[in-house]
C-alpha positions as CSV (number, residue, x, y, z in Angstrom):
1,X,-67.1,-63.3,-43.3
2,X,-66.5,-60.2,-45.4
3,X,-65.2,-56.9,-44.0
4,X,-65.1,-53.3,-45.1
5,X,-63.7,-50.2,-43.5
6,X,-64.3,-46.5,-43.9
7,X,-62.1,-43.9,-42.2
8,X,-64.0,-41.3,-40.1
9,X,-62.8,-38.1,-38.5
10,X,-61.3,-37.9,-35.0
11,X,-59.4,-41.2,-34.9
12,X,-62.4,-43.4,-35.8
13,X,-63.0,-46.1,-38.3
14,X,-66.3,-47.6,-39.4
15,X,-66.0,-51.3,-39.7
16,X,-68.8,-53.3,-41.5
17,X,-68.9,-57.0,-41.0
18,X,-71.1,-59.2,-43.3
19,X,-71.9,-63.0,-42.8
20,X,-73.4,-65.2,-45.4
21,X,-76.4,-67.5,-44.8
22,X,-74.2,-70.5,-43.8
23,X,-72.2,-68.5,-41.3
24,X,-75.3,-67.1,-39.8
25,X,-76.9,-70.5,-39.5
26,X,-73.9,-71.7,-37.5
27,X,-74.4,-68.7,-35.1
28,X,-78.2,-69.4,-34.8
29,X,-77.5,-73.1,-34.1
30,X,-75.0,-72.3,-31.4
31,X,-77.5,-69.9,-29.6
32,X,-80.4,-72.3,-29.9
33,X,-78.3,-75.2,-28.4
34,X,-77.5,-72.9,-25.5
35,X,-81.2,-72.0,-25.0
36,X,-82.2,-75.7,-25.1
37,X,-79.6,-76.6,-22.6
38,X,-80.6,-73.9,-20.1
39,X,-84.4,-73.6,-20.7
40,X,-86.7,-74.6,-17.9
41,X,-90.4,-75.1,-18.8
42,X,-93.1,-77.1,-17.0
43,X,-93.6,-80.6,-18.3
44,X,-90.2,-80.9,-19.8
45,X,-86.9,-82.2,-18.4
46,X,-83.9,-79.9,-18.5
47,X,-82.4,-80.0,-22.0
48,X,-85.4,-81.8,-23.5
49,X,-87.5,-78.8,-24.6
50,X,-88.3,-79.1,-28.3
51,X,-86.7,-76.5,-30.4
52,X,-90.0,-75.4,-31.9
53,X,-91.2,-74.5,-28.4
54,X,-87.9,-72.8,-27.6
55,X,-88.3,-70.6,-30.7
56,X,-91.8,-69.7,-29.8
57,X,-91.3,-69.0,-26.0
58,X,-88.0,-67.2,-26.3
59,X,-88.2,-65.4,-29.6
60,X,-87.1,-62.1,-28.3
61,X,-84.3,-63.5,-26.2
62,X,-83.1,-65.7,-29.1
63,X,-83.0,-62.7,-31.5
64,X,-81.0,-60.6,-29.0
65,X,-78.6,-63.3,-28.1
66,X,-78.1,-64.2,-31.8
67,X,-77.1,-60.6,-32.5
68,X,-74.8,-60.5,-29.5
69,X,-73.1,-63.8,-30.4
70,X,-72.7,-62.8,-34.0
71,X,-70.8,-59.6,-32.9
72,X,-68.8,-61.3,-30.2
73,X,-67.6,-64.1,-32.4
74,X,-66.7,-62.0,-35.4
75,X,-65.6,-58.5,-34.2
76,X,-62.1,-59.4,-33.1
77,X,-61.4,-61.4,-36.3
78,X,-62.7,-58.5,-38.4
79,X,-60.4,-56.1,-36.6
80,X,-57.4,-58.3,-37.3
81,X,-58.5,-58.9,-40.9
82,X,-58.5,-55.2,-41.5
83,X,-55.4,-54.5,-39.5
84,X,-57.2,-51.9,-37.4
85,X,-55.0,-50.4,-34.7
86,X,-57.9,-50.5,-32.2
87,X,-58.2,-48.4,-29.0
88,X,-61.8,-49.1,-28.1
89,X,-65.1,-50.2,-29.5
90,X,-67.3,-47.1,-29.4
91,X,-70.6,-48.3,-30.9
92,X,-72.3,-51.0,-32.8
93,X,-75.2,-50.1,-35.2
94,X,-77.2,-51.4,-38.2
95,X,-77.4,-54.9,-36.8
96,X,-79.1,-57.5,-39.0
97,X,-79.4,-61.2,-38.3
98,X,-81.8,-63.5,-40.2
99,X,-81.8,-66.6,-42.4
100,X,-80.3,-64.7,-45.3
101,X,-77.2,-63.7,-43.3
102,X,-76.0,-61.2,-40.8
103,X,-74.4,-57.8,-40.7
104,X,-73.3,-55.1,-38.3
105,X,-71.3,-51.9,-38.3
106,X,-68.8,-51.1,-35.6
107,X,-67.5,-47.6,-34.8
108,X,-64.0,-48.1,-33.5
109,X,-61.6,-45.6,-31.9
110,X,-58.1,-46.1,-33.4
111,X,-54.6,-44.9,-32.6
112,X,-53.7,-41.6,-34.2
113,X,-51.1,-41.2,-36.9
114,X,-48.9,-38.1,-36.7
115,X,-45.5,-36.9,-37.7
116,X,-43.0,-37.2,-34.8
117,X,-41.7,-33.7,-34.0
118,X,-38.1,-32.8,-33.5
119,X,-37.2,-33.7,-29.9
120,X,-33.4,-33.7,-29.9
121,X,-31.5,-30.5,-29.5
122,X,-34.3,-28.5,-28.0
123,X,-33.1,-25.3,-26.4
124,X,-34.2,-25.6,-22.8
125,X,-33.5,-22.6,-20.6
126,X,-31.5,-22.9,-17.3
127,X,-32.1,-20.7,-14.4
128,X,-29.8,-20.0,-11.5
129,X,-30.6,-22.0,-8.4
130,X,-28.4,-20.0,-6.1
131,X,-30.1,-19.1,-2.7
132,X,-29.5,-15.6,-1.6
133,X,-28.9,-14.4,2.0
134,X,-32.1,-12.4,1.8
135,X,-34.1,-15.5,0.9
136,X,-32.7,-17.3,3.9
137,X,-33.4,-14.3,6.2
138,X,-37.0,-14.0,4.9
139,X,-37.6,-17.7,5.5
140,X,-36.0,-17.4,9.0
141,X,-38.3,-14.6,9.9
142,X,-41.4,-16.4,8.6
143,X,-40.5,-19.3,10.9
144,X,-39.9,-16.9,13.8
145,X,-43.3,-15.4,13.2
146,X,-44.8,-18.9,13.6
147,X,-43.7,-18.8,17.2
148,X,-45.0,-15.3,17.9
149,X,-47.0,-14.4,21.0
150,X,-49.9,-12.0,20.9
151,X,-50.5,-9.4,23.7
152,X,-53.2,-6.8,24.1
153,X,-52.1,-3.5,22.7
154,X,-51.2,-0.8,25.2
155,X,-52.5,2.7,25.1
156,X,-50.8,4.7,22.4
157,X,-49.7,1.6,20.4
158,X,-50.3,1.6,16.7
159,X,-51.2,-1.3,14.4
160,X,-48.2,-3.0,12.7
161,X,-47.6,-5.9,10.4
162,X,-48.6,-9.2,11.9
163,X,-50.9,-7.8,14.5
164,X,-54.5,-9.1,15.0
165,X,-56.9,-6.3,14.6
166,X,-60.6,-6.0,15.3
167,X,-62.4,-3.5,13.0
168,X,-65.7,-2.1,12.0
169,X,-65.9,-1.3,8.3
170,X,-68.4,-0.4,5.6
171,X,-67.9,0.1,1.9
172,X,-69.7,2.0,-0.9
173,X,-69.5,1.9,-4.7
174,X,-70.6,5.1,-6.5
175,X,-72.0,6.3,-3.2
176,X,-74.2,3.3,-2.7
177,X,-73.7,0.7,0.0
178,X,-72.1,-2.4,-1.5
179,X,-74.9,-4.7,-0.3
180,X,-77.3,-2.8,-2.5
181,X,-75.2,-3.5,-5.6
182,X,-74.0,-7.0,-4.6
183,X,-76.3,-8.6,-2.0
184,X,-74.2,-11.8,-1.9
185,X,-71.0,-9.9,-1.1
186,X,-71.5,-9.6,2.6
187,X,-67.9,-10.2,3.6
188,X,-66.6,-7.2,1.6
189,X,-69.6,-5.0,2.1
190,X,-69.4,-4.3,5.8
191,X,-68.5,-5.8,9.2
192,X,-68.7,-5.2,12.9
193,X,-66.2,-6.5,15.3
194,X,-64.4,-8.3,12.5
195,X,-61.0,-9.8,13.4
196,X,-58.2,-10.2,10.8
197,X,-54.5,-10.3,10.8
198,X,-52.4,-7.6,9.1
199,X,-50.8,-10.0,6.7
200,X,-50.9,-10.3,3.0
201,X,-53.8,-12.4,1.7
202,X,-55.9,-12.2,5.0
203,X,-58.4,-9.5,3.8
204,X,-58.8,-6.7,1.4
205,X,-55.2,-5.4,0.9
206,X,-56.3,-1.7,0.8
207,X,-57.9,-2.0,4.3
208,X,-55.0,-4.0,5.7
209,X,-52.6,-1.3,4.5
210,X,-54.9,1.5,5.8
211,X,-55.0,0.2,9.4
212,X,-51.2,0.2,9.8
213,X,-50.3,3.0,12.1
214,X,-53.8,3.5,13.4
215,X,-54.6,3.5,17.2
216,X,-57.5,1.9,19.1
217,X,-60.7,3.9,18.6
218,X,-59.3,5.7,15.5
219,X,-61.4,6.0,12.3
220,X,-60.2,6.5,8.8
221,X,-62.5,7.4,5.9
222,X,-62.1,7.5,2.1
223,X,-60.0,4.3,1.8
224,X,-60.0,3.5,-1.9
225,X,-60.1,-0.1,-3.2
226,X,-60.6,-1.7,-6.6
227,X,-62.0,-5.1,-7.2
228,X,-60.4,-7.3,-9.8
229,X,-62.3,-7.9,-13.0
230,X,-62.1,-11.6,-12.3
231,X,-62.3,-13.5,-9.0
232,X,-64.5,-10.7,-7.5
233,X,-68.0,-11.1,-6.0
234,X,-70.7,-11.0,-8.6
235,X,-71.6,-7.4,-9.5
236,X,-68.3,-5.9,-8.2
237,X,-65.8,-7.0,-10.9
238,X,-63.7,-4.0,-11.9
239,X,-65.6,-1.5,-9.7
240,X,-64.0,1.0,-7.4
241,X,-65.1,1.2,-3.7
242,X,-64.5,3.5,-0.7
243,X,-64.4,2.3,2.8
244,X,-64.6,3.7,6.3
245,X,-62.7,1.7,8.9
246,X,-62.6,2.0,12.7
247,X,-60.0,0.1,14.8
248,X,-61.8,-1.2,17.9
249,X,-58.9,-3.0,19.4
250,X,-55.9,-5.1,18.4
251,X,-53.4,-7.6,19.7
252,X,-49.7,-6.9,19.2
253,X,-47.5,-9.6,17.7
254,X,-44.4,-10.2,19.8
255,X,-41.6,-12.1,18.1
256,X,-39.4,-14.4,20.2
257,X,-35.8,-13.4,20.7
258,X,-33.0,-15.5,19.3
259,X,-32.5,-17.8,22.2
260,X,-36.2,-18.5,22.7
261,X,-36.7,-18.9,18.9
262,X,-33.9,-21.5,18.6
263,X,-35.3,-23.4,21.6
264,X,-38.8,-23.5,20.1
265,X,-37.4,-24.5,16.7
266,X,-35.3,-27.3,18.4
267,X,-32.1,-25.9,17.0
268,X,-28.8,-25.3,18.8
269,X,-28.7,-21.7,17.7
270,X,-30.2,-19.3,15.2
271,X,-27.0,-19.5,13.1
272,X,-27.4,-23.3,12.8
273,X,-31.1,-23.0,12.1
274,X,-30.2,-20.5,9.3
275,X,-27.8,-23.0,7.9
276,X,-30.4,-25.7,7.9
277,X,-32.9,-23.4,6.2
278,X,-30.3,-22.6,3.5
279,X,-29.7,-26.2,2.8
280,X,-33.5,-26.9,2.6
281,X,-33.9,-23.9,0.2
282,X,-31.1,-25.0,-2.0
283,X,-32.5,-28.5,-2.3
284,X,-36.0,-27.0,-3.0
285,X,-34.5,-24.6,-5.6
286,X,-32.7,-27.5,-7.4
287,X,-35.8,-29.7,-7.4
288,X,-38.0,-26.8,-8.5
289,X,-35.7,-26.0,-11.4
290,X,-35.7,-29.6,-12.5
291,X,-39.5,-29.6,-12.5
292,X,-39.5,-26.3,-14.4
293,X,-37.2,-27.6,-17.1
294,X,-39.3,-30.8,-17.4
295,X,-42.4,-28.7,-17.9
296,X,-40.6,-26.4,-20.4
297,X,-39.5,-29.4,-22.4
298,X,-43.0,-30.8,-22.5
299,X,-44.4,-27.4,-23.4
300,X,-41.9,-27.0,-26.3
301,X,-42.6,-30.5,-27.5
302,X,-46.4,-30.1,-27.4
303,X,-46.3,-26.9,-29.4
304,X,-44.8,-28.8,-32.3
305,X,-47.8,-31.2,-32.6
306,X,-51.5,-30.9,-33.1
307,X,-53.4,-34.1,-34.0
308,X,-56.7,-35.6,-33.0
309,X,-56.8,-38.3,-30.3
310,X,-59.3,-41.0,-29.6
311,X,-62.4,-39.6,-27.8
312,X,-62.7,-42.7,-25.6
313,X,-59.3,-42.0,-24.1
314,X,-60.0,-38.3,-23.7
315,X,-63.2,-39.2,-21.7
316,X,-61.3,-41.5,-19.4
317,X,-58.6,-38.9,-18.9
318,X,-61.3,-36.3,-18.1
319,X,-62.4,-38.3,-15.1
320,X,-59.0,-37.8,-13.6
321,X,-58.8,-34.1,-14.5
322,X,-62.2,-33.4,-13.0
323,X,-61.4,-35.4,-9.8
324,X,-58.2,-33.3,-9.3
325,X,-60.2,-30.1,-9.9
326,X,-62.9,-31.1,-7.4
327,X,-60.2,-31.8,-4.8
328,X,-58.6,-28.4,-5.3
329,X,-62.0,-26.7,-5.3
330,X,-62.9,-28.4,-2.0
331,X,-59.6,-27.1,-0.4
332,X,-60.4,-23.6,-1.8
333,X,-63.9,-23.6,-0.3
334,X,-65.7,-23.5,-3.7
335,X,-69.3,-24.7,-3.4
336,X,-71.8,-26.5,-5.7
337,X,-73.1,-23.1,-6.9
338,X,-69.7,-22.3,-8.5
339,X,-69.7,-25.6,-10.4
340,X,-73.3,-24.9,-11.6
341,X,-72.5,-21.4,-12.8
342,X,-69.2,-22.4,-14.5
343,X,-70.1,-25.9,-15.7
344,X,-69.5,-25.3,-19.4
345,X,-66.1,-23.7,-18.9
346,X,-65.1,-26.3,-16.4
347,X,-66.0,-29.1,-18.7
348,X,-64.3,-27.5,-21.7
349,X,-61.1,-26.8,-19.7
350,X,-61.2,-30.5,-18.5
351,X,-61.6,-31.7,-22.1
352,X,-58.7,-29.5,-23.3
353,X,-56.4,-30.7,-20.5
354,X,-57.4,-34.4,-21.1
355,X,-56.8,-34.1,-24.8
356,X,-53.4,-32.6,-24.1
357,X,-52.6,-35.5,-21.7
358,X,-53.6,-38.2,-24.3
359,X,-51.7,-36.4,-27.1
360,X,-48.6,-36.2,-24.9
361,X,-48.8,-39.9,-24.1
362,X,-48.8,-40.8,-27.8
363,X,-45.8,-38.5,-28.5
364,X,-43.9,-40.0,-25.5
365,X,-44.7,-43.5,-26.7
366,X,-43.5,-42.7,-30.2
367,X,-40.2,-41.3,-28.9
368,X,-39.7,-44.2,-26.6
369,X,-40.1,-46.6,-29.5
370,X,-37.8,-44.6,-31.7
371,X,-35.1,-44.5,-29.1
372,X,-35.6,-48.0,-27.7
373,X,-36.5,-46.6,-24.2
374,X,-38.0,-49.4,-22.2
375,X,-40.3,-48.4,-19.4
376,X,-43.7,-49.2,-17.9
377,X,-46.5,-46.9,-19.2
378,X,-46.7,-45.0,-15.9
379,X,-42.9,-44.3,-16.1
380,X,-42.6,-43.8,-19.9
381,X,-43.2,-40.0,-19.9
382,X,-40.6,-39.3,-17.2
383,X,-38.0,-41.5,-19.0
384,X,-38.7,-39.7,-22.3
385,X,-38.4,-36.3,-20.7
386,X,-35.1,-37.3,-19.1
387,X,-33.9,-38.3,-22.6
388,X,-35.0,-35.0,-24.1
389,X,-33.3,-33.0,-21.4
390,X,-30.1,-35.0,-21.7
391,X,-30.1,-34.2,-25.5
392,X,-31.1,-30.6,-25.2
393,X,-28.8,-27.8,-26.3
394,X,-26.5,-26.4,-23.6
């Protein structure tokens, strides 16, 4: 067996394997014996079919199996002979197998070579994890709001934060009804008897702000709103709109008093509940800061490297990236039409993320070897990041 290699771009090697006539005869003999052993033809006992008949009846199968056997029996030896740092066999082409000899060319993904970046003494920022009294108070009130009751508003009441309000609304852009400009944007175009809560993120912020202080039956015109250039319904990105809103009715949010609140939250008192919240926020702050520092360390490290990685590994990593995106999209309510319209961008983003993941794995692996950090593959990255943070500048 003779071998020859040619280095290709993007972590690939072209490996050509050549067999002489005698080596090829041995492969052919092995395949023919297997066919004779397994062949079943009328008038012949198993294993007793003459080779001439085997060659005639199973010519195509013999040719195919001879090629497969030639590759299977010689590929691994050829990889070892050329000291190829193999990742995956990508393709086999230019296959030849006849009485004169055999040959095939394998395209092989190989591990990248790169210069290990400086990873000791990185300057990783540290942020204060102190929890303020205001943060505790805000969290306490958010929890209190979760136990709120809602009562029909009385005559003369005005809409306030947290209330549920039923409105009629209609919007225009440049004097034209929104539906004429963006037929698919029904939710932001107009509504009758639409219920929403006066709370950030529930509906268009300009309308939520406008209804505050309004009474049942009151109408307000000329409410100005602007759609973001991105994440806006098609046809409305960056455009300015004007709305007319009428409050039809609303339900007032009534927060529980301290005693009722503590009871519902299964706490001895609001003060003890506040202490529990502070403890939880402090733990969350510490854990969040640890994750932030880990991410910063990875980001600083990855900015120092830029090398090609094996395409086969990127493709495998892309499967995981796309699965995660699909799950997030499902929770966000994005439909199949979104994927269809944004397919090219989604695939490019997934490839970029997967490439970064694979590149990071090689960097982590190289650092682990350099520092004798022993860990399973799934734990190696975390161990290396811990080492980097332990050796960062204070």
